[in-house]
PARO-971151 format. One record per residue (C-alpha): x, y, z. Coordinates in steps of 0.25 Angstrom, whole numbers. Example, Ala and Ser with C-alpha at 12.3 -4.5 7.8 and 13.67 -1.06 7.14 Angstrom:
# PARO-971151
      xx      yy      zz
      49     -18      31
      55      -4      29
# end
This chain:
# PARO-971151
      xx      yy      zz
     -55    -832    -178
     -58    -846    -180
     -67    -855    -172
     -69    -869    -170
     -79    -874    -181
     -84    -885    -171
     -87    -875    -160
     -94    -865    -170
    -103    -876    -176
    -106    -881    -162
    -110    -867    -157
    -119    -865    -170
    -125    -879    -168
    -128    -877    -153
    -135    -864    -157
    -143    -869    -169
    -146    -884    -168
    -152    -886    -154
    -166    -889    -160
    -172    -888    -173
    -186    -888    -179
    -193    -889    -193
    -207    -884    -194
    -217    -887    -205
    -225    -874    -204
    -238    -878    -211
    -240    -891    -203
    -234    -886    -190
    -225    -898    -189
    -211    -895    -184
    -199    -904    -182
    -193    -902    -169
    -179    -908    -166
    -178    -916    -154
    -167    -906    -148
    -178    -895    -151
    -187    -902    -141
    -177    -905    -131
    -174    -891    -129
    -187    -890    -122
    -186    -903    -114
    -195    -912    -124
    -191    -925    -131
    -194    -926    -146
    -208    -933    -144
    -213    -923    -134
    -214    -911    -143
    -223    -912    -156
    -216    -908    -169
    -224    -896    -171
    -222    -881    -171
    -233    -879    -160
    -226    -889    -151
    -214    -881    -148
    -220    -868    -149
    -228    -871    -137
    -215    -871    -129
    -212    -856    -132
    -214    -846    -121
    -228    -839    -124
    -222    -825    -124
    -211    -830    -134
    -220    -836    -144
    -225    -822    -151
    -210    -819    -154
    -208    -832    -160
    -220    -831    -169
    -216    -817    -173
    -202    -822    -177
    -209    -833    -185
    -218    -824    -192
    -206    -814    -196
    -199    -826    -201
    -211    -830    -210
    -214    -816    -214
    -200    -814    -219
    -199    -827    -226
    -188    -832    -217
    -180    -819    -219
    -182    -815    -204
    -176    -827    -196
    -184    -834    -186
    -176    -833    -173
    -181    -832    -159
    -177    -834    -144
    -189    -841    -138
    -192    -847    -124
    -198    -861    -123
    -204    -869    -111
    -195    -881    -108
    -202    -894    -104
    -197    -893     -90
    -203    -879     -89
    -190    -871     -91
    -187    -861    -102
    -179    -864    -115
    -174    -852    -123
    -173    -855    -138
    -168    -848    -150
    -178    -852    -161
    -173    -850    -176
    -180    -855    -189
    -182    -853    -203
    -193    -856    -213
    -187    -864    -224
    -199    -868    -233
    -210    -859    -238
    -222    -863    -246
    -226    -857    -260
    -235    -847    -253
    -224    -842    -244
    -228    -849    -231
    -218    -855    -222
    -218    -870    -223
    -206    -875    -215
    -197    -869    -204
    -185    -874    -197
    -176    -869    -186
    -169    -872    -173
    -171    -870    -158
    -158    -866    -150
    -159    -868    -135
    -153    -855    -129
    -158    -857    -114
    -144    -858    -109
    -140    -846    -116
    -152    -838    -110
    -148    -843     -96
    -134    -840     -98
    -137    -826    -103
    -146    -824     -91
    -136    -829     -81
    -125    -819     -87
    -135    -808     -86
    -137    -811     -71
    -122    -811     -67
    -109    -814     -74
    -103    -818     -60
    -114    -827     -57
    -112    -834     -71
     -97    -836     -68
    -100    -842     -55
    -110    -851     -61
    -101    -855     -72
     -89    -858     -63
     -97    -866     -53
    -105    -874     -64
    -105    -888     -67
     -90    -892     -69
     -83    -901     -60
     -70    -896     -54
     -59    -904     -49
     -46    -900     -42
     -35    -910     -42
     -20    -912     -41
     -10    -917     -51
     -11    -931     -46
     -26    -930     -49
     -31    -930     -34
     -44    -922     -33
     -43    -910     -24
     -56    -903     -25
     -69    -904     -33
     -82    -895     -35
     -96    -899     -32
     -99    -902     -47
     -88    -912     -47
     -94    -920     -36
    -108    -919     -43
    -103    -923     -57
     -94    -934     -53
    -103    -940     -42
     -92    -940     -30
     -92    -932     -17
     -82    -921     -16
     -74    -930      -5
     -74    -942     -15
     -68    -933     -26
     -57    -927     -17
     -53    -941     -14
     -51    -945     -29
     -42    -942     -41
     -45    -937     -55
     -43    -950     -61
     -54    -956     -53
     -64    -948     -60
     -58    -949     -74
     -63    -960     -83
     -53    -971     -86
     -50    -965    -100
     -46    -951     -94
     -37    -956     -83
     -25    -958     -93
     -26    -943     -96
     -25    -937     -82
      -9    -936     -82
      -8    -930     -96
     -19    -920     -92
     -12    -916     -79
       1    -914     -87
      -5    -905     -97
     -12    -897     -86
       2    -895     -79
       8    -890     -92
      -4    -881     -97
     -11    -877     -84
     -25    -880     -90
     -31    -891     -98
     -45    -895    -103
     -49    -909    -107
     -61    -918    -108
     -62    -930     -98
     -71    -941     -95
     -74    -942     -79
     -80    -953     -71
     -91    -951     -61
     -93    -958     -48
    -104    -967     -54
     -94    -971     -66
    -101    -962     -76
     -92    -953     -85
     -93    -938     -88
     -86    -930     -98
     -79    -917     -93
     -71    -906    -100
     -60    -904     -90
     -53    -890     -88
     -40    -892     -79
     -32    -881     -73
     -20    -881     -64
     -23    -874     -51
     -17    -873     -37
     -26    -879     -26
     -23    -878     -12
      -9    -873     -15
      -5    -884     -24
      -6    -887     -39
     -19    -893     -43
     -28    -895     -55
     -43    -890     -57
     -51    -898     -67
     -65    -893     -71
     -73    -904     -77
     -85    -900     -86
     -95    -910     -89
     -96    -910    -105
    -104    -923    -106
    -116    -915    -111
    -108    -906    -119
    -101    -917    -127
    -115    -923    -129
    -120    -910    -135
    -107    -909    -143
    -110    -922    -149
    -124    -918    -152
    -119    -905    -158
    -110    -913    -167
    -122    -922    -171
    -130    -910    -174
    -119    -903    -182
    -118    -915    -191
    -133    -915    -193
    -132    -900    -195
    -121    -902    -206
    -129    -913    -212
    -141    -904    -213
    -132    -893    -219
    -126    -903    -229
    -140    -908    -234
    -146    -895    -235
    -134    -888    -241
    -134    -878    -230
    -120    -872    -228
    -117    -868    -213
    -105    -859    -209
    -100    -850    -198
     -93    -837    -201
     -87    -827    -191
     -88    -812    -192
     -76    -811    -201
     -81    -820    -211
     -72    -832    -206
     -78    -845    -208
     -79    -853    -195
     -87    -865    -200
     -93    -870    -212
    -101    -883    -213
     -97    -895    -222
    -107    -890    -233
     -99    -878    -235
     -85    -885    -234
     -89    -895    -244
     -91    -884    -254
     -81    -873    -250
     -70    -881    -242
     -63    -878    -229
     -67    -864    -223
     -55    -863    -214
     -50    -848    -213
     -59    -843    -224
     -69    -832    -225
     -83    -835    -228
     -84    -826    -241
     -72    -832    -246
     -75    -847    -243
     -89    -846    -249
     -88    -836    -260
     -74    -834    -263
     -75    -819    -259
     -64    -811    -254
     -74    -802    -245
     -87    -805    -238
     -99    -808    -247
    -108    -796    -251
    -120    -801    -245
    -114    -808    -233
    -123    -810    -221
    -113    -811    -211
    -110    -796    -207
    -125    -794    -206
    -127    -806    -198
    -116    -802    -188
    -121    -788    -187
    -136    -790    -185
    -134    -803    -177
    -145    -809    -186
    -147    -820    -196
    -144    -815    -211
    -149    -822    -223
    -144    -820    -236
    -142    -827    -250
    -129    -830    -256
    -125    -836    -270
    -113    -846    -269
    -106    -844    -282
     -96    -855    -279
    -108    -865    -278
    -115    -862    -292
    -122    -850    -286
    -129    -858    -275
    -138    -849    -267
    -138    -850    -252
    -146    -843    -241
    -136    -839    -230
    -141    -838    -216
    -131    -830    -208
    -133    -831    -193
    -124    -824    -183
    -120    -830    -169
    -109    -827    -159
     -98    -837    -157
     -95    -841    -142
     -82    -833    -144
     -91    -820    -146
     -88    -819    -160
    -100    -817    -170
    -101    -827    -182
    -112    -831    -191
    -117    -845    -195
    -122    -846    -210
    -132    -856    -215
    -132    -856    -230
    -145    -862    -237
    -144    -866    -251
    -156    -859    -258
    -152    -861    -272
    -165    -869    -275
    -174    -860    -267
    -169    -848    -275
    -170    -855    -288
    -185    -859    -284
    -188    -844    -281
    -183    -840    -294
    -192    -850    -301
    -204    -846    -293
    -201    -831    -296
    -201    -834    -311
    -214    -842    -310
    -221    -831    -303
    -216    -820    -313
    -221    -829    -324
    -234    -832    -318
    -237    -817    -316
    -233    -813    -330
    -241    -825    -335
    -254    -819    -331
    -251    -807    -340
    -246    -815    -351
    -258    -825    -351
    -268    -813    -353
    -260    -807    -364
    -259    -820    -371
    -274    -823    -370
    -278    -809    -376
    -267    -811    -387
    -273    -825    -391
    -287    -819    -393
    -281    -809    -402
    -273    -819    -410
    -284    -828    -411
    -291    -820    -422
    -278    -816    -429
    -273    -830    -429
    -286    -836    -435
    -289    -825    -445
    -274    -826    -451
    -275    -841    -451
    -288    -840    -459
    -283    -829    -468
    -271    -838    -471
    -280    -850    -475
    -289    -841    -483
    -278    -834    -491
    -274    -839    -505
    -263    -829    -507
    -249    -835    -503
    -243    -822    -499
    -255    -819    -490
    -254    -833    -484
    -239    -831    -481
    -242    -818    -474
    -253    -824    -466
    -244    -836    -462
    -233    -826    -457
    -244    -820    -449
    -248    -833    -443
    -234    -836    -440
    -233    -823    -432
    -246    -825    -425
    -241    -839    -422
    -229    -833    -415
    -238    -824    -407
    -247    -836    -403
    -235    -843    -398
    -231    -831    -390
    -245    -830    -384
    -244    -845    -381
    -231    -842    -373
    -238    -831    -366
    -249    -841    -362
    -239    -851    -358
    -231    -841    -350
    -244    -836    -343
    -251    -849    -339
    -242    -860    -344
    -250    -861    -357
    -259    -872    -352
    -251    -884    -356
    -259    -895    -363
    -251    -907    -358
    -250    -921    -364
    -240    -932    -360
    -229    -933    -371
    -215    -937    -372
    -206    -924    -372
    -198    -930    -384
    -197    -929    -396
    -206    -916    -394
    -196    -908    -386
    -185    -912    -396
    -193    -908    -408
    -196    -895    -401
    -182    -892    -399
    -178    -895    -413
    -188    -886    -418
    -184    -875    -409
    -170    -876    -414
    -173    -877    -429
    -164    -868    -437
    -155    -864    -426
    -140    -867    -423
    -143    -875    -410
    -144    -890    -409
    -152    -898    -399
    -147    -911    -392
    -157    -919    -385
    -154    -928    -372
    -166    -935    -369
    -167    -945    -357
    -173    -959    -361
    -186    -962    -355
    -190    -947    -354
    -204    -946    -347
    -216    -939    -354
    -221    -926    -350
    -235    -920    -349
    -233    -907    -357
    -239    -898    -367
    -231    -900    -380
    -233    -885    -385
    -229    -879    -372
    -217    -888    -370
    -213    -886    -384
    -213    -872    -381
    -204    -874    -369
    -194    -882    -377
    -194    -872    -389
    -191    -860    -379
    -180    -868    -372
    -173    -872    -385
    -174    -859    -391
    -169    -852    -379
    -157    -862    -379
    -154    -860    -394
    -154    -845    -392
    -144    -846    -380
    -134    -853    -391
    -134    -842    -402
    -121    -849    -408
    -127    -863    -408
    -126    -875    -400
    -133    -887    -394
    -145    -887    -385
    -147    -900    -376
    -161    -904    -373
    -162    -915    -363
    -173    -922    -356
    -173    -930    -343
    -183    -937    -333
    -181    -930    -320
    -188    -935    -307
    -188    -924    -296
    -188    -926    -281
    -194    -916    -271
    -187    -903    -271
    -177    -907    -282
    -182    -895    -290
    -185    -882    -285
    -198    -881    -293
    -203    -895    -298
    -210    -905    -289
    -206    -919    -287
    -208    -928    -300
    -204    -932    -314
    -200    -922    -324
    -194    -922    -338
    -182    -912    -338
    -180    -905    -352
    -166    -898    -352
    -162    -888    -363
    -148    -884    -362
    -140    -874    -371
    -125    -870    -371
    -128    -856    -373
    -126    -843    -366
    -133    -846    -353
    -141    -838    -343
    -136    -830    -332
    -141    -833    -318
    -148    -820    -316
    -156    -822    -329
    -159    -837    -326
    -169    -831    -316
    -177    -824    -327
    -177    -833    -339
    -191    -838    -336
    -196    -824    -334
    -206    -820    -345
    -201    -810    -355
    -187    -811    -350
    -177    -814    -361
    -162    -812    -364
    -164    -814    -379
    -166    -802    -389
    -178    -808    -396
    -184    -816    -384
    -198    -813    -378
    -195    -820    -365
    -206    -829    -365
    -200    -842    -369
    -194    -847    -355
    -205    -840    -347
    -215    -848    -356
    -207    -861    -355
    -206    -859    -339
    -222    -858    -339
    -224    -870    -348
    -215    -879    -340
    -221    -874    -327
    -235    -877    -332
    -231    -891    -335
    -226    -893    -321
    -211    -892    -324
    -201    -881    -323
    -189    -875    -331
    -175    -873    -325
    -163    -866    -331
    -148    -868    -328
    -139    -859    -335
    -124    -854    -335
    -120    -842    -343
    -111    -846    -355
    -114    -861    -353
    -129    -863    -356
    -143    -865    -351
    -151    -877    -347
    -167    -876    -346
    -173    -888    -338
    -187    -891    -341
    -194    -900    -331
    -208    -906    -336
    -216    -916    -327
    -214    -930    -332
    -224    -941    -334
    -224    -956    -336
    -237    -956    -343
    -238    -960    -358
    -237    -949    -368
    -250    -946    -376
    -251    -948    -391
    -256    -936    -400
    -260    -934    -414
    -253    -922    -422
    -261    -923    -435
    -267    -909    -437
    -281    -906    -441
    -283    -895    -451
    -298    -894    -454
    -311    -895    -447
    -325    -895    -452
    -338    -892    -444
    -352    -887    -444
    -362    -881    -435
    -362    -868    -426
    -350    -864    -418
    -351    -855    -406
    -339    -846    -404
    -337    -836    -392
    -326    -827    -390
    -325    -812    -386
    -314    -809    -396
    -321    -806    -410
    -309    -810    -418
    -308    -823    -411
    -323    -826    -413
    -321    -822    -428
    -309    -831    -430
    -315    -843    -423
    -329    -841    -430
    -322    -840    -444
    -313    -853    -441
    -326    -861    -437
    -333    -856    -450
    -322    -861    -458
    -324    -875    -451
    -339    -875    -455
    -345    -870    -443
    -355    -858    -441
    -351    -849    -429
    -359    -841    -419
    -349    -832    -411
    -351    -825    -397
    -343    -815    -389
    -345    -821    -375
    -349    -834    -367
    -364    -829    -364
    -366    -827    -379
    -361    -840    -382
    -371    -846    -372
    -382    -839    -378
    -379    -845    -391
    -379    -859    -386
    -392    -856    -379
    -398    -851    -391
    -393    -863    -399
    -399    -873    -389
    -413    -866    -390
    -412    -867    -405
    -408    -881    -404
    -395    -878    -411
    -381    -883    -407
    -367    -877    -409
    -356    -886    -415
    -346    -880    -406
    -342    -868    -398
    -329    -860    -396
    -328    -851    -384
    -318    -841    -379
    -314    -844    -365
    -315    -830    -358
    -323    -818    -362
    -319    -805    -354
    -332    -800    -347
    -341    -811    -352
    -344    -826    -351
    -333    -834    -357
    -332    -847    -363
    -330    -855    -350
    -343    -850    -344
    -350    -851    -357
    -347    -866    -360
    -351    -869    -346
    -365    -864    -348
    -366    -870    -361
    -362    -884    -356
    -372    -883    -346
    -383    -881    -357
    -379    -895    -361
    -372    -890    -374
    -360    -900    -378
    -355    -893    -390
    -340    -893    -392
    -335    -880    -385
    -321    -874    -387
    -314    -864    -378
    -304    -854    -385
    -295    -845    -377
    -282    -838    -376
    -280    -843    -362
    -274    -856    -365
    -270    -858    -350
    -285    -858    -345
    -290    -871    -339
    -302    -871    -348
    -292    -871    -360
    -284    -882    -355
    -296    -891    -350
    -308    -886    -359
    -316    -899    -356
    -317    -896    -341
    -325    -883    -344
    -335    -887    -355
    -326    -885    -367
    -323    -895    -378
    -308    -890    -381
    -300    -877    -380
    -292    -869    -390
    -282    -858    -387
    -282    -844    -394
    -276    -841    -404
    -278    -854    -412
    -276    -859    -426
    -287    -864    -435
    -280    -878    -435
    -281    -878    -419
    -296    -875    -420
    -298    -886    -430
    -291    -896    -421
    -300    -892    -410
    -313    -893    -418
    -309    -906    -425
    -306    -913    -412
    -318    -908    -404
    -329    -905    -414
    -327    -919    -421
    -330    -926    -408
    -344    -918    -408
    -347    -923    -422
# end
């Protein structure tokens, strides 16, 4: 069964676009369309564009039901539709029945509704007709037959023989005047030439219908739909013409055409497909958005047209919508459109023929689903980060002593084989230190110590180093005028290293990795995660085995790996590093074709800083150093190292003991050359509290904070908390030397 597309669309638009609204929930501001306000007898300026303005018009006894539906909609996060028939007060005091529908389309990060849109449909006439039908079918027929149509009885020579009261009223003549006239006297000049042809057709067919423009007594014109039938009047052949004024209907049809064009424009720019399907899955209508993609829908089933299936789709919402007479919402992946994800709102309605159909609105939610996946990954990484950070801190404390004593043993030994063994131990411990750093980076972002640098040649050198000795080459495609970035060289080097090694492992038979860099200026909402601004995009592309779609959602999960020897921290750590830099990592992959990782780093137009890379290998000092750490092995190694530099050492296990030592020294008119404090001491005063009290005594001795919590704000900005500098556990002798040389020399 095929219905006229125009009539189906008109009926849908008549029921759905009478008036629409757009509500900014936090502010209460709400756009109300002019047609919305005219429903209640108001001009556009008479009702303020706020939610409480039109809610005052709702019948008091109907308002609780409206609020209940609204709260259900919010509580279900939009799964329960907002739909309610409501009574409103018209400006003239009458009652207007409205179907109110709407949907929250924006939520904030806390899950609160931000924006809701919907429409109001005037069903007053429907309610009136339903009431009239209930009162009496006979009364309805009488009312219909004696309605507002003008009726003329005339002969084949066009002489008017009889008219009804409405004809006199509509044309402005008395009955006597009309009975003395012919039909051509009330026709417009353009219509007179058609009279003979219409009478000829009527004689042949017995009944015809046409549109005609008539002229009133005052000269004004009126458009009629004329239904003409052959009858017998007073024993002779005659013609009865029923003239229905369709001036308003034509005006409404024109308005509907304008609204339809606007509606289709909205669908095009929002990429929202719109279709009408009957109860046998036959397509009755599809909008231009769908036709541009899938072609002519004439005579085709929806499942074949959209998906190329030979039977209904497995998760089709049409049967359920027709059975329950309720809106069904489901997600669908369009394989023929590169797996674009749409949210299908299937709404049942009854056609004027009595047959049930559905109208489907198909919203593109591909970006939303992609954003949800990214946020889910971020939440998982953040949760596991707390655990990883604690483990890394404790591990750093344990390694601090091992690191220091092995390094000292290596320096003290004169036996070549012993030094060789100790070098192997240092290398192994170094790997453990690197793994701990990855855990810290994964946990809290690893406290990036950012400086403004060009990304090249640093990135290029890092990539070459990562590929040394492999059968994979790297080709570079760098845009001219590449912006600088404010970044931590060690951490971004770790990201590049991870991505290059990942790409190299994806090509076991060899190949070429392409590393490109581009300046990218993002506008609002152009990227699902990133804000508007300037970025440098580093892209690492391989031609390897690729990653299946289902695995792409997990590759940034900590400890997830598809490699036999992988530990699953590389990409998770890289994700955390880039996030802490204010950027993000995207992945695009096709199995069998390769993978591209896009790294976005916020760009800067500032000038790059210069730095010196000349290492300092020795330090000499004198005086007394105060060391505070709750771990005995850490106290011992720091004390031993300081003694080799020429210092004497006093060590304590907590902050209070350290304060007491300073107080005693002040009383004895002694001073400390320097202090090294642990940041935190379980169950006792830590370095933060101790240095605060010591500085209040007027002591300005250089004080250094040491901790395995590299991400702590005190470690990033020690000067704000009374410390001179910070050093992360475990540290090498050379790192301690560099810190002391830099800050103890200033004191001297």
